[in-house]
C-alpha positions in Angstrom: -9.6 21.9 10.4 -11.6 19.7 8.0 -11.9 15.9 8.5 -9.5 15.3 5.7 -7.0 17.8 7.1 -7.2 16.1 10.5 -6.5 12.7 8.9 -3.5 14.1 6.9 -2.2 15.7 10.1 -2.4 12.3 11.9 -0.7 10.6 9.0 2.1 13.2 8.9 2.7 13.0 12.7 3.3 9.2 12.4 5.1 9.6 9.0 7.7 11.7 10.7 8.2 9.1 13.5 8.5 6.3 11.0 11.0 8.3 8.9 13.2 8.7 11.9 12.9 5.0 12.7 13.8 4.1 9.2 17.1 6.0 9.6 17.8 4.2 12.8 16.7 0.7 11.7 18.1 0.8 8.2 21.4 2.5 8.4 23.8 3.0 5.5 26.2 0.1 5.4 28.8 -1.4 3.0 28.7 -1.7 0.1 27.5 1.8 0.1 26.0 1.8 -3.4 23.8 -1.2 -2.5 22.5 0.5 0.6 22.0 3.9 -1.1 19.9 2.1 -3.7 18.0 0.3 -1.0 17.1 3.5 0.8 16.6 5.5 -2.3 12.8 5.2 -2.6 12.4 5.3 1.2 14.1 8.7 1.2 12.1 9.9 -1.9 8.9 10.2 0.2 5.6 8.3 0.4 2.7 8.8 2.8 3.7 5.8 5.0 0.0 4.8 5.1 0.7 1.2 6.0 3.0 1.8 9.0 0.6 4.6 10.1 -2.3 2.1 10.1 -0.1 -0.3 12.1 0.8 2.3 14.7 -2.8 3.5 15.0 -4.0 -0.1 15.6 -1.3 -0.5 18.2 -2.2 2.8 19.9 -5.9 1.8 20.1 -5.2 -1.7 21.5 -2.6 -0.6 24.0 -4.1 2.9 24.7 -0.8 4.7 24.0 -0.5 8.5 23.5 1.0 9.1 20.0 2.9 12.1 21.5 4.4 10.0 24.3 8.2 10.1 24.6 8.0 6.3 25.0 6.2 5.9 21.7 8.6 3.1 20.4 7.7 0.7 23.2 4.0 -0.4 23.7 2.6 -2.4 26.6 1.5 -5.9 25.5 -1.6 -7.8 26.8 0.7 -9.7 29.2 2.3 -6.6 30.6 5.6 -6.8 28.7 6.8 -4.2 26.3 7.0 -4.5 22.6 8.8 -2.3 20.0 5.9 -1.8 17.7 7.7 0.9 15.7 10.2 -1.7 14.5 7.3 -3.7 13.1 6.0 -0.6 11.4 9.4 -0.1 9.7 9.3 -3.7 8.5 6.0 -3.2 6.8 7.3 0.0 5.0 10.5 -1.8 4.0 8.4 -4.5 2.3 6.4 -1.9 0.5 9.6 -0.3 -0.8 10.9 -3.7 -1.9 7.7 -4.4 -3.9 7.9 -1.0 -5.6 11.4 -1.5 -6.8 10.6 -4.9 -8.3 7.3 -3.6 -9.8 9.1 -0.8 -11.6 11.6 -3.3 -13.0 8.9 -5.6 -14.3 6.9 -2.7 -15.7 10.0 -0.9 -17.0 8.7 2.3 -15.4 10.8 5.4 -15.5 9.5 7.3 -12.5 8.4 6.6 -9.0 7.3 9.2 -6.4 8.4 11.9 -8.7 12.0 10.7 -9.1 13.7 8.2 -11.4 13.0 4.6 -10.6 15.7 2.7 -8.8 16.8 0.8 -11.9 17.0 4.1 -13.8 18.9 6.0 -11.1 21.3 3.1 -10.5 21.2 0.1 -12.8 19.1 -3.1 -13.2 21.4 -5.4 -11.2 21.7 -3.0 -8.3 18.0 -2.4 -8.2 17.3 -6.2 -8.0 19.8 -6.5 -5.2 18.4 -3.5 -3.5 14.9 -5.0 -3.5 16.2 -8.4 -2.3 18.2 -6.6 0.5 15.0 -4.8 1.7 13.1 -8.0 1.7 15.7 -9.6 4.0 16.0 -6.6 6.2 12.2 -6.6 6.8 12.4 -10.0 8.4 15.5 -9.0 10.4 13.6 -6.0 11.7 10.6 -8.0 12.7 12.8 -10.2 14.9 13.7 -7.1 16.9 10.3 -6.2 18.4 11.0 -7.9 21.7 7.8 -9.8 21.7 7.5 -13.4 23.0 9.1 -16.1 20.9 5.7 -17.6 20.1 4.3 -14.2 18.9 7.5 -13.5 17.0 7.1 -16.7 15.1 3.5 -15.8 14.3 4.6 -12.3 13.1 7.3 -13.8 10.8 4.8 -16.3 9.5 2.3 -13.5 8.7 5.0 -11.5 7.0 6.2 -14.4 4.9 2.7 -15.4 3.8 2.0 -11.7 2.9 5.1 -11.6 0.7 4.2 -14.8 -1.1 0.7 -13.5 -1.7 2.1 -10.2 -3.1 4.1 -12.2 -5.6 1.0 -14.2 -6.5 -0.9 -11.0 -7.1 1.8 -9.5 -9.2 1.9 -12.7 -11.3 -1.9 -12.5 -11.8 -1.5 -8.9 -12.8 1.0 -9.8 -15.5 -1.2 -12.7 -16.6 -4.3 -10.5 -16.9 -2.5 -8.2 -19.3 -2.3 -11.0 -21.8 -5.9 -12.0 -21.4 -9.0 -10.6 -22.8 -12.0 -10.4 -20.4 -11.7 -11.0 -16.7 -14.4 -10.8 -14.2 -14.8 -8.3 -11.4 -14.2 -11.1 -8.9 -10.9 -12.1 -10.6 -9.8 -8.5 -10.5 -10.6 -8.1 -6.8 -8.7 -11.4 -6.1 -5.7 -10.0 -7.9 -5.7 -6.6 -6.0 -6.3 -8.4 -2.7 -3.1 -10.3 -3.2 -1.0 -7.6 -4.9 -2.0 -4.7 -2.7 -4.5 -5.4 0.1 -2.7 -8.1 1.9 0.1 -5.7 3.0 -2.6 -3.4 4.5 -4.1 -6.5 6.2 -0.7 -7.4 7.6 -0.1 -3.8 8.8 -3.5 -3.6 10.5 -3.3 -7.0 12.2 0.4 -7.1 13.1 0.0 -5.1 16.4 -2.6 -7.5 17.6 -0.1 -10.4 16.9 3.0 -8.9 18.6 1.0 -7.3 21.5 -0.9 -10.5 22.1 -4.5 -9.4 21.5 -5.4 -12.6 19.7 -9.1 -11.9 19.4 -8.3 -8.7 17.4 -6.1 -10.3 14.8 -8.7 -11.6 12.3 -11.0 -8.5 12.5 -8.1 -6.2 11.9 -6.8 -8.4 9.1 -10.3 -8.1 7.4 -10.3 -4.4 7.9 -6.9 -4.1 6.1 -8.1 -6.4 3.2 -11.2 -4.3 2.6 -9.6 -0.9 2.8 -6.6 -2.1 0.8 -8.8 -3.2 -2.1 -10.6 0.1 -1.9 -7.2 1.9 -2.0 -6.2 0.1 -5.2 -9.6 0.9 -6.8 -9.0 4.5 -6.0 -5.6 4.3 -7.5 -7.3 3.0 -10.7 -9.5 6.1 -10.7 -6.7 8.5 -9.9 -4.6 7.1 -12.8 -7.2 8.5 -15.1 -8.4 11.6 -13.3 -5.4 13.1 -11.6 -3.0 15.4 -13.5 0.3 13.9 -14.5 2.2 16.5 -12.4 0.3 15.7 -9.3 0.2 11.9 -9.9 4.0 11.7 -10.2 3.7 9.6 -13.3 2.0 9.8 -16.7 -1.8 10.0 -16.3 -3.5 7.1 -18.1 -0.4 4.9 -18.0 -2.5 1.9 -16.9 -4.5 2.2 -20.2 -1.4 2.5 -22.3 0.3 -0.5 -20.7 -2.9 -2.6 -21.1 -3.4 -3.2 -17.4 -6.7 -4.6 -16.2 -8.5 -2.4 -13.7 -11.9 -2.5 -12.2 -12.7 0.4 -14.6 -11.7 -1.4 -17.8 -13.3 -4.7 -16.6 -16.6 -2.9 -16.2 -16.2 -0.9 -19.5 -15.6 -4.1 -21.4 -18.8 -5.6 -20.0 -20.6 -2.5 -21.4 -19.2 -3.1 -24.9 -16.3 -0.7 -24.9 -13.3 -1.8 -26.9 -10.9 -1.1 -24.0 -7.9 -2.6 -25.9 -8.1 0.3 -28.3 -9.1 3.2 -26.1 -5.6 4.7 -26.8 -3.5 4.3 -29.9 -0.2 5.2 -28.4 2.1 2.2 -27.9 4.1 3.7 -25.1 3.7 6.0 -22.1 6.1 8.5 -23.6 4.0 8.7 -26.8 0.5 9.1 -25.3 -1.0 12.7 -25.3 -3.2 14.3 -22.7 -5.9 14.8 -25.4 -5.9 11.0 -26.1 -6.3 10.3 -22.4 -9.1 12.8 -22.1 -11.0 11.2 -24.9 -10.6 7.7 -23.3 -11.8 9.0 -20.0 -14.8 10.5 -21.6 -15.8 7.2 -23.1 -15.3 5.4 -19.7 -17.4 8.1 -17.9 -20.1 7.8 -20.5 -20.7 4.1 -19.7 -20.5 4.6 -16.0 -17.3 2.7 -15.4 -15.6 5.3 -13.3 -18.7 5.8 -11.1 -18.9 2.0 -10.8 -15.3 1.8 -9.5 -16.0 4.6 -7.0 -19.1 2.8 -5.7 -17.2 -0.5 -5.3 -14.6 1.4 -3.3 -17.2 2.9 -1.0 -18.8 -0.5 -0.4 -15.4 -2.0 0.6 -14.6 0.9 3.0 -18.0 0.5 4.7 -17.2 -3.2 5.1 -13.7 -2.5 6.4 -14.9 -0.1 9.0 -17.4 -2.6 10.4 -14.5 -4.7 11.6 -13.1 -2.0 13.8 -15.7 -2.8 16.5 -13.1 -5.1 18.0 -11.1 -2.0 19.1 -11.7 0.1 22.2 -13.5 3.4 21.6 -10.6 5.9 21.6 -9.0 8.5 19.4 -6.8 6.0 17.5 -9.9 3.9 16.7 -11.7 7.0 15.3 -8.6 7.9 13.2 -8.5 4.4 11.7 -12.2 4.9 10.8 -11.4 8.2 9.1 -8.4 6.9 7.3 -10.6 4.3 5.6 -12.7 7.1 4.2 -9.5 9.1 3.3 -8.2 6.3 1.1 -11.0 6.8 -1.3 -11.3 10.5 -1.0 -7.6 11.4 -1.6 -6.7 13.0 -4.9 -3.2 11.5 -5.4 
């Protein structure tokens, strides 16, 4: 088994556990259409990377066997037991909430290879579904069984994360209307829009289990690898076939989104606003995307993005020294590399 296969097996093992927990923690309720829409993307798939990172951090801190029958409850630093799996479900619910609202704002048709929620249902139902998931995430985080003081800290972390995600989404929209932005501005945007949820996932076990000294290092690990993850998404949007990507390749270019690739290319004198002539994702052709990618490769913009991602992963991994040396620690180290080696 290769290193990447081992990481994917570790992710799949925890993905299965999280999927079962989602069914338990987010049951169908009335009105049925609302809850079907709320669960729609959760049931459509996804790697469950964020809850996997949360569970691995908890396993490392508490030295819990991932195959244990008692996997839901982890020993805290003070000897009590905490339902860490419920916290993991909360993080994945927040992720689904953001995807529903992102697709509405971008008017996207597809997500995870299926119609977006607002396409499968309707706009009003999709908005309500996202709002419902947002609320349910906080309800879930209250059910970990940790101490009242740590529970308040966990809720505060989740609330701050959600606010920052909205700030990042707002910057993303603003940047579409601007000309040049700097690499630092781009990294600030993706930190808020994407990386803070990885940071919350990585640090939440330290919060609810009471390992206070590990909170900030794990948060920094999540920020770094989360930014690297988004940069790799920028690369994959241009380099992965449409069928494998689950959406139209090059859609970021067509929609005028600022990415680390286009920021660099603009600095090299490329007219990134006119790399493609199609005015919609439906109208763009593969040949047009191929030509645009060739121009970006010629000025080194895609290689530049890959190098920035590698630098961030190396920085992120340096923060894992706070964890005990065990298998979960090693897997977190490997997952950081996997995030920039994956092909979809």
